[in-house]
C-alpha positions, 0 to 999 in steps of 0.5 A, spaced: 503 535 483 503 540 489 508 541 494 507 537 501 506 541 507 511 538 512 508 537 519 511 541 525 512 535 529 516 532 523 524 533 523 528 533 516 534 528 516 538 525 510 538 518 509 545 514 509 543 507 509 539 501 512 542 497 518 543 489 518 537 489 522 531 490 517 527 495 522 533 500 523 537 505 519 542 510 519 540 518 518 544 524 519 540 529 523 543 536 524 550 533 522 549 527 527 549 520 524 543 517 528 540 510 528 532 511 527 527 506 526 524 503 520 516 501 520 517 496 515 517 488 516 521 488 509 528 491 507 526 498 503 532 497 498 527 492 495 523 497 492 527 504 493 534 507 493 533 512 499 541 513 500 542 521 500 535 522 500 531 527 505 527 523 509 522 526 515 522 523 522 517 522 527 520 523 534 518 517 538 515 518 545 516 512 548 521 511 553 522 504 552 524 505 544 530 503 542 531 509 537 529 517 538 526 517 531 522 513 526 522 514 519 516 517 516 517 519 509 522 520 503 523 526 499 521 525 491 521 531 486 516 536 490 513 532 495 514 526 500 512 519 500 510 515 506 514 509 507 510 505 512 507 500 508 501 499 513 499 506 512 495 504 505 490 499 510 489 505 515 487 510 509 483 506 505 479 504 511 478 511 513 476 513 507 472 507 505 465 510 506 467 516 501 464 517 494 470 515 491 468 508 493 461 508 492 462 502 487 463 497 493 455 498 494 453 498 502 459 499 507 456 500 513 459 494 517 466 494 515 471 489 519 478 489 519 482 482 519 476 477 519 478 470 518 475 466 512 477 459 512 484 460 514 485 467 510 485 473 513 482 479 510 485 486 510 478 489 510 471 485 510 464 488 508 459 484 512 454 488 508 455 484 502 460 479 503 466 483 500 473 481 501 478 487 500 485 485 499 490 491 500 497 491 497 502 497 498 507 499 492 513 504 493 516 507 487 519 513 485 517 512 477 511 514 474 510 507 471 511 501 475 510 493 476 507 489 481 510 485 485 517 487 484 519 482 489 517 474 490 512 473 496 510 466 498 505 469 502 502 473 496 501 467 492 498 463 498 493 469 499 491 468 492 490 461 492 485 462 498 482 468 494 480 463 489 477 458 494 473 464 496 471 466 490 468 459 488 464 460 495 461 466 492 465 471 496 466 478 492 473 480 492 477 487 491 484 487 490 487 494 491 494 496 489 495 502 493 501 507 491 504 511 496 507 515 491 502 520 488 506 521 481 505 513 479 500 513 474 500 506 471 501 499 475 503 493 470 502 486 473 509 483 473 509 477 468 516 475 470 513 473 477 510 467 474 507 463 480 503 470 482 501 472 475 498 465 474 494 465 480 492 472 479 489 471 472 485 465 475 482 469 480 481 475 475 477 469 471 473 467 477 471 475 478 476 478 482 476 485 481 482 489 481 483 497 482 489 502 483 489 508 487 495 513 490 496 516 496 498 523 497 501 527 504 496 533 505 500 537 511 503 530 513 496 526 513 496 521 508 490 521 504 487 517 497 489 522 492 487 519 485 485 512 481 491 509 478 491 505 471 492 497 472 494 493 466 495 485 465 500 486 459 496 491 455 489 490 457 486 494 463 483 491 469 481 496 473 474 496 476 469 499 471 464 502 477 458 503 472 458 496 471 459 493 478 454 490 482 455 488 489 448 486 492 447 482 498 449 475 497 
């Protein structure tokens, strides 16, 4: 893994702890304990132990902001991992027309957050009636599992995805690691509700693929493919066999 170049606008600090408010944390900045904003709707301690790690902070320019800085990334090995889970959606959307996503077929008309029978897509390729569901993964390890915490919302999404598959939609379930060192993701069989719903969708033709993101000069970009497994069986998209014709 290459050493990430730090953006000149980012400030280095040392993470101390998360506050009771899930959007706030305490970071040591130039020897001063400073309350900072965390751009995450869930507590990061569910995924990572950040205590004592270097973090990159982005200054908040708005005068109405409660904090001076927002946590952008955390140090791991030789690089930094972005911690904003919504980054994956933006990165995939931005790079969706690149050659690496050619297996998706025609993708001239890509729309965010389309409502389909009560289900809100992350991305929707109108050209081929293709739904893209993106899940971000935070892990310091080379191999990890998904999901790591129970999410009723994720289970309900799979129930809706199953209905849409039965209606003839194409669905791609993308697992995106914000850490480029992750090489393998295994579906968590202990999350029974999620796991069983996921298998039902796979049986109905849902495609699954994994990717990692890397910070290049402070800019997140799709880095490489990741192997995704159900038990010992790979479930990655085989783009050579995929057919995404217009419905």
